[in-house]
Legacy VTK file of the C-alpha trace (Angstrom):
# vtk DataFile Version 3.0
C-alpha trace
ASCII
DATASET POLYDATA
POINTS 454 float
-53.899 72.225 84.303
-52.294 75.266 85.868
-51.831 75.994 89.554
-51.167 79.052 91.716
-47.667 78.544 93.113
-45.784 80.616 95.686
-41.996 80.771 95.172
-40.153 81.848 98.342
-36.424 82.561 97.935
-34.266 85.458 99.143
-32.261 85.508 95.882
-34.169 87.206 93.068
-32.279 85.324 90.330
-33.453 82.016 91.811
-37.053 83.251 91.891
-36.803 84.344 88.254
-35.461 80.945 87.182
-38.322 79.109 88.900
-40.845 81.643 87.646
-39.732 81.040 84.051
-39.907 77.273 84.410
-43.356 77.387 86.002
-44.887 79.982 83.683
-43.756 77.976 80.662
-46.276 75.388 81.895
-48.917 78.121 82.401
-48.760 78.177 86.191
-49.476 81.436 88.040
-46.471 82.453 90.167
-46.532 84.428 93.430
-43.277 85.587 95.049
-41.819 86.090 98.518
-38.273 87.194 99.424
-38.105 85.673 102.920
-39.910 83.402 105.336
-42.111 86.031 106.978
-43.223 87.359 103.572
-43.980 83.787 102.486
-46.272 83.312 105.488
-48.105 86.592 104.759
-48.568 85.783 101.061
-49.767 82.290 101.909
-52.320 83.663 104.377
-53.599 86.363 102.017
-53.394 84.673 98.605
-53.881 80.998 99.509
-51.619 79.445 96.824
-52.145 75.809 95.876
-48.461 74.864 96.250
-45.493 76.539 97.978
-41.880 76.173 96.777
-39.833 77.136 99.823
-36.090 77.746 99.827
-34.307 76.313 102.860
-31.533 78.891 103.355
-33.156 82.303 103.909
-32.330 85.196 106.277
-34.477 85.764 109.349
-36.385 82.521 109.726
-35.169 79.693 107.509
-37.285 77.387 105.382
-37.679 74.788 108.127
-39.124 77.302 110.597
-41.282 78.877 107.884
-42.703 75.460 107.043
-43.453 74.730 110.695
-45.348 78.021 111.043
-47.318 77.417 107.848
-48.305 73.951 108.998
-49.296 75.150 112.473
-51.653 77.779 111.014
-55.129 76.296 110.345
-55.552 78.661 107.371
-52.429 77.410 105.573
-51.794 73.948 107.009
-53.407 72.191 104.028
-51.161 73.877 101.406
-48.465 71.447 100.187
-44.915 72.700 100.777
-41.964 71.637 98.617
-38.566 72.422 100.143
-36.011 73.679 97.594
-32.497 73.035 98.834
-28.896 73.036 97.676
-28.116 70.655 100.516
-27.507 67.102 99.353
-27.320 65.497 102.778
-30.301 63.164 103.222
-30.582 64.240 106.871
-31.329 67.797 105.733
-34.023 66.499 103.387
-35.606 64.448 106.127
-35.486 67.462 108.431
-37.642 69.352 105.931
-40.163 66.532 105.798
-40.252 66.377 109.592
-41.033 70.109 109.600
-44.169 69.268 107.653
-43.064 69.611 104.031
-44.725 67.294 101.542
-41.714 67.027 99.248
-38.300 68.437 98.342
-36.259 69.183 95.246
-32.565 69.992 95.001
-30.760 72.852 93.307
-30.034 73.306 90.488
-33.686 72.534 89.823
-34.139 70.007 87.060
-37.184 70.576 84.799
-38.379 66.991 85.069
-37.936 66.908 88.825
-39.848 70.181 89.231
-42.701 69.302 86.873
-43.167 65.786 88.263
-43.459 67.128 91.824
-45.869 69.895 90.777
-48.046 67.497 88.785
-48.254 64.967 91.627
-49.213 67.680 94.122
-51.669 69.319 91.706
-53.569 66.046 91.288
-53.574 65.462 95.027
-54.825 69.015 95.617
-57.620 68.543 93.108
-59.028 65.514 94.915
-58.493 66.911 98.420
-60.114 70.258 97.552
-63.167 68.582 96.046
-63.589 66.394 99.114
-63.251 69.382 101.448
-65.960 71.200 99.494
-68.274 68.195 99.632
-67.680 67.840 103.324
-68.731 71.439 103.763
-65.794 72.202 106.039
-62.471 73.860 105.338
-59.232 72.034 105.894
-58.670 74.233 108.924
-61.520 72.415 110.654
-59.970 69.002 110.124
-59.257 67.373 113.465
-58.661 63.653 113.391
-60.792 61.420 115.567
-59.240 58.561 117.561
-59.998 55.934 114.909
-58.708 58.226 112.170
-55.494 58.737 114.136
-55.100 54.962 114.296
-55.676 54.732 110.533
-52.982 57.345 109.924
-50.476 55.560 112.160
-51.001 51.977 111.050
-48.017 50.281 109.447
-47.471 50.647 105.710
-47.868 47.536 103.571
-45.669 47.731 100.481
-45.398 45.540 97.395
-42.090 45.705 95.518
-43.207 44.952 91.957
-39.932 43.977 90.343
-38.949 40.935 88.279
-35.228 41.722 88.639
-34.241 39.365 91.541
-31.213 41.179 92.970
-32.728 44.644 92.701
-35.993 43.385 94.170
-34.200 41.854 97.163
-32.235 45.062 97.734
-35.396 47.183 97.749
-37.276 44.733 99.982
-34.419 44.657 102.486
-34.182 48.456 102.459
-37.870 48.844 103.303
-38.018 46.023 105.840
-35.058 47.494 107.677
-37.207 50.602 108.242
-39.947 48.474 109.796
-42.414 48.342 106.881
-44.447 45.275 105.957
-43.036 44.352 102.542
-43.830 41.611 100.068
-42.144 40.851 96.779
-43.914 40.506 93.449
-41.694 37.506 92.803
-43.165 35.729 95.833
-46.849 36.731 95.474
-47.779 37.948 92.007
-51.191 38.998 90.802
-53.931 41.419 91.659
-55.498 39.003 94.154
-52.312 39.222 96.227
-52.848 42.968 96.469
-56.372 42.472 97.739
-55.446 39.784 100.232
-52.433 41.660 101.572
-54.203 45.010 101.800
-51.325 46.738 100.014
-51.011 50.500 100.594
-48.191 51.281 98.183
-46.349 49.752 95.216
-42.710 50.407 94.396
-42.308 49.885 90.648
-38.921 50.163 88.873
-39.305 51.028 85.176
-36.300 49.247 83.653
-35.439 45.555 83.095
-38.928 44.302 83.900
-40.682 41.172 82.670
-43.793 43.249 81.981
-44.696 46.732 80.750
-44.650 49.051 83.811
-46.705 51.707 82.001
-49.502 49.208 81.395
-49.399 48.328 85.092
-49.886 52.016 86.035
-52.829 52.320 83.644
-54.426 49.052 84.744
-54.161 49.854 88.437
-55.823 53.235 87.966
-58.656 51.703 85.916
-59.400 48.937 88.428
-61.734 49.817 91.306
-59.862 47.431 93.597
-56.386 48.886 93.042
-57.150 52.561 92.344
-56.511 53.764 95.932
-53.022 52.202 96.008
-50.139 54.672 95.659
-47.525 53.845 93.020
-43.941 55.122 93.253
-42.005 54.464 90.056
-38.213 54.266 90.145
-36.299 55.359 87.054
-32.719 55.606 85.857
-31.491 59.165 85.067
-31.923 58.531 81.319
-35.530 57.295 81.779
-37.168 60.555 82.821
-39.291 60.616 79.643
-40.714 57.198 80.594
-41.251 58.342 84.184
-43.161 61.377 82.893
-45.470 59.034 80.969
-45.877 56.870 84.072
-47.044 59.921 86.035
-49.483 60.760 83.251
-50.803 57.174 83.282
-51.433 57.103 87.017
-48.211 56.801 89.016
-48.270 58.846 92.226
-44.591 59.766 92.503
-41.194 59.122 90.979
-37.767 58.509 92.511
-34.483 58.345 90.632
-31.940 55.536 90.879
-29.652 54.818 92.580
-32.190 55.029 95.377
-31.125 56.652 98.637
-32.806 54.872 101.564
-33.700 58.119 103.361
-35.323 59.612 100.273
-37.274 56.432 99.567
-38.566 56.256 103.125
-39.507 59.924 103.011
-41.469 59.434 99.775
-43.191 56.350 101.187
-44.216 58.360 104.239
-45.439 61.293 102.138
-47.478 59.138 99.742
-48.991 57.137 102.580
-49.982 60.288 104.444
-51.645 61.728 101.324
-53.502 58.520 100.519
-54.797 58.064 104.053
-55.812 61.715 104.319
-57.874 61.328 101.125
-59.327 58.055 102.448
-60.391 59.754 105.702
-61.923 62.663 103.790
-63.865 60.278 101.527
-65.228 58.407 104.524
-66.267 61.699 106.107
-68.038 62.765 102.930
-69.832 59.413 102.696
-70.796 59.639 106.355
-72.023 63.194 105.883
-74.152 62.206 102.898
-75.609 59.329 104.887
-76.377 61.574 107.857
-78.206 63.978 105.557
-80.749 61.352 104.486
-80.744 58.621 107.159
-82.276 58.586 110.641
-79.385 57.367 112.776
-81.504 55.534 115.353
-83.583 53.369 113.020
-81.627 53.415 109.761
-84.759 54.584 107.915
-84.901 57.623 105.637
-85.422 60.939 107.449
-88.037 63.622 106.802
-85.820 65.700 104.516
-85.170 62.803 102.173
-88.774 61.619 102.401
-90.171 64.949 101.186
-87.741 65.138 98.297
-88.410 61.585 97.140
-92.164 61.838 97.615
-92.208 64.853 95.316
-90.290 62.928 92.639
-92.395 59.778 93.006
-95.631 61.771 92.751
-94.447 63.455 89.539
-93.457 60.091 88.083
-96.802 58.532 89.017
-98.785 61.397 87.477
-96.785 61.346 84.235
-97.190 57.570 83.932
-100.825 57.557 85.020
-100.096 55.180 87.876
-101.360 55.181 91.471
-99.328 55.994 94.571
-100.244 55.613 98.237
-98.804 56.586 101.588
-99.249 54.987 104.991
-98.882 57.173 108.085
-98.110 55.147 111.210
-97.836 56.063 114.878
-96.973 53.923 117.901
-99.868 53.711 120.376
-99.170 55.035 123.900
-95.465 55.472 123.161
-95.102 58.089 125.903
-96.119 55.412 128.406
-93.265 53.204 127.218
-90.732 56.007 127.718
-92.139 57.077 131.067
-92.386 53.535 132.448
-89.297 51.818 131.070
-86.997 54.704 130.130
-85.763 56.221 126.886
-83.376 53.337 126.172
-86.404 51.049 126.086
-88.219 53.539 123.865
-85.273 53.576 121.426
-85.267 49.765 121.348
-88.984 49.769 120.503
-88.455 52.287 117.698
-85.651 50.171 116.227
-87.736 46.997 116.383
-90.728 48.768 114.786
-88.449 49.892 111.945
-87.249 46.315 111.365
-90.792 44.906 111.319
-91.911 47.671 108.976
-89.178 46.974 106.464
-89.784 43.226 106.674
-93.441 43.640 105.725
-93.286 45.981 102.733
-91.881 45.495 99.234
-88.285 46.396 98.344
-89.631 49.148 96.083
-91.529 50.767 98.966
-89.818 53.541 100.934
-90.035 53.477 104.734
-89.210 56.702 106.588
-89.146 58.087 110.107
-90.126 61.784 109.958
-89.624 62.088 113.721
-90.591 60.859 117.183
-92.801 57.767 117.112
-94.122 58.568 113.622
-93.351 56.521 110.519
-94.354 56.862 106.863
-94.326 54.251 104.107
-94.503 55.424 100.479
-95.903 52.764 98.136
-95.393 53.450 94.401
-97.788 51.877 91.866
-100.190 50.930 94.665
-103.972 51.438 94.867
-105.656 52.344 98.141
-107.025 48.862 98.887
-103.619 47.253 98.394
-102.026 49.937 100.546
-104.600 49.268 103.290
-103.773 45.558 103.088
-100.067 46.371 103.444
-100.811 48.584 106.446
-102.831 45.807 108.043
-99.951 43.376 107.470
-97.601 45.776 109.249
-100.078 46.322 112.090
-100.352 42.566 112.669
-96.569 42.143 112.547
-96.197 44.718 115.316
-99.082 43.563 117.501
-98.532 39.851 116.950
-95.229 39.439 118.824
-93.944 40.926 122.055
-91.075 43.417 122.183
-88.096 42.482 124.337
-86.573 45.471 126.104
-82.849 45.882 126.907
-83.508 44.752 130.507
-85.041 41.521 129.230
-88.644 42.459 130.011
-91.253 41.720 127.327
-94.054 44.154 126.514
-96.863 44.419 123.975
-96.757 47.301 121.479
-99.337 48.312 118.883
-99.572 50.996 116.267
-102.272 52.803 114.329
-102.128 53.506 110.589
-103.782 55.820 108.107
-103.826 55.335 104.323
-104.095 58.063 101.671
-103.803 57.920 97.877
-102.557 60.342 95.227
-105.435 62.627 94.252
-104.429 64.021 90.862
-102.399 66.740 89.130
-103.107 69.376 91.786
-102.013 67.165 94.681
-98.894 68.057 96.681
-96.661 66.066 99.040
-97.885 68.097 102.021
-101.546 67.572 101.106
-101.048 63.837 100.565
-99.281 63.437 103.916
-101.930 65.554 105.601
-104.635 63.166 104.379
-102.571 60.264 105.687
-102.388 61.984 109.089
-106.144 62.582 108.999
-106.747 58.845 108.450
-104.246 58.062 111.239
-106.094 60.332 113.699
-109.310 58.591 112.717
-107.746 55.230 113.625
-106.590 56.671 116.955
-110.046 58.040 117.718
-111.666 54.695 116.894
-109.657 52.872 119.548
-106.079 52.542 118.158
-104.367 49.388 116.855
-106.228 49.613 113.559
-105.989 50.875 109.972
-108.212 53.607 108.489
-108.393 55.288 105.081
-109.768 58.598 103.829
-111.122 59.522 100.425
-108.905 61.590 98.134
LINES 1 455
454 0 1 2 3 4 5 6 7 8 9 10 11 12 13 14 15 16 17 18 19 20 21 22 23 24 25 26 27 28 29 30 31 32 33 34 35 36 37 38 39 40 41 42 43 44 45 46 47 48 49 50 51 52 53 54 55 56 57 58 59 60 61 62 63 64 65 66 67 68 69 70 71 72 73 74 75 76 77 78 79 80 81 82 83 84 85 86 87 88 89 90 91 92 93 94 95 96 97 98 99 100 101 102 103 104 105 106 107 108 109 110 111 112 113 114 115 116 117 118 119 120 121 122 123 124 125 126 127 128 129 130 131 132 133 134 135 136 137 138 139 140 141 142 143 144 145 146 147 148 149 150 151 152 153 154 155 156 157 158 159 160 161 162 163 164 165 166 167 168 169 170 171 172 173 174 175 176 177 178 179 180 181 182 183 184 185 186 187 188 189 190 191 192 193 194 195 196 197 198 199 200 201 202 203 204 205 206 207 208 209 210 211 212 213 214 215 216 217 218 219 220 221 222 223 224 225 226 227 228 229 230 231 232 233 234 235 236 237 238 239 240 241 242 243 244 245 246 247 248 249 250 251 252 253 254 255 256 257 258 259 260 261 262 263 264 265 266 267 268 269 270 271 272 273 274 275 276 277 278 279 280 281 282 283 284 285 286 287 288 289 290 291 292 293 294 295 296 297 298 299 300 301 302 303 304 305 306 307 308 309 310 311 312 313 314 315 316 317 318 319 320 321 322 323 324 325 326 327 328 329 330 331 332 333 334 335 336 337 338 339 340 341 342 343 344 345 346 347 348 349 350 351 352 353 354 355 356 357 358 359 360 361 362 363 364 365 366 367 368 369 370 371 372 373 374 375 376 377 378 379 380 381 382 383 384 385 386 387 388 389 390 391 392 393 394 395 396 397 398 399 400 401 402 403 404 405 406 407 408 409 410 411 412 413 414 415 416 417 418 419 420 421 422 423 424 425 426 427 428 429 430 431 432 433 434 435 436 437 438 439 440 441 442 443 444 445 446 447 448 449 450 451 452 453
């Protein structure tokens, strides 16, 4: 797939070389001749990836990167530093400025394409998660627990059957303070699960197994899919490394491995993986919040109405019955006024637990709001629904409620039962009949179950 890529370099010939390489892979290329222009283009055009030359007049690549990363509108765009400097300290300086990666001049086709492909795949997942979350990347501020997740130590597995090379890589990583285990000491997928591995370093040559199969297997397995894989290749193995990236490897590093570059790539991959993990958790939490009442854990009104509509359609098509039970806690205001809202919340939570314990797994229990509850009973006639409501009523009235202060009180509820009336029935009409039966129970003295005709 193609990407929109900004090339920032003060030398036109360099821009043309990169443009040709990128367009041959059908990428769309934007250009900037200096750092300030790069910032403007990034703000206005929002490229997916930025290739940023280090040595530019005015503000250099390091300062340009810092400004891009400090701007909420551009901070999420991956930056790749393009440098003629071979000193590892200069490379690390770029990463400390916020760059996601770096490549050296003259730019090698494999090096360029492997970096672009890795970032393109990362962008694809991150963009989708940002859309699902309903918030732009500019709104991303990490909570305390998320900050802890980002900072926790990296657990690395060196997956190498070559003893001397494996020991050298393990020592290199341990010297930097990482938690490292060797495949030779703890082989197997179960070791990954038990150790909570974040990243695998996988040399491609002289292995006792097929590294490409490992990449494929790890991406197909639910347990190992989130783990980043950095493959290490000899200069003549770039064609194999390209296949490894296609089969699921996250990044590639060439041998002989420079410690600073390896540590930088470990840091970059870990940051990407944990960012995606945080975004996924936020999306899951957002989906849960959209359908779940946070106090009781029951379904909320929005989800209830949607599901009731679907269940009614299914019942009518199949010619099966469906019933609803509307429930309301008796004298709940007295509980709040006398014992406080914390006590009221405890009562609501206990009611929810007793409700769920006294209906079938197929039944749907919801809290539309306040002290009101609704149970939707598929494939259930009115008399069976009334019996279920009576069972719930007894479960609530039959045992005292213990408040947070240790005091025990009696609580009761009233219930109204209504059944599906036919093809012209609607969710609102069905619930309205349930409320009518509930009001009847209230008017007859509370702590009872009533039904109304369809």
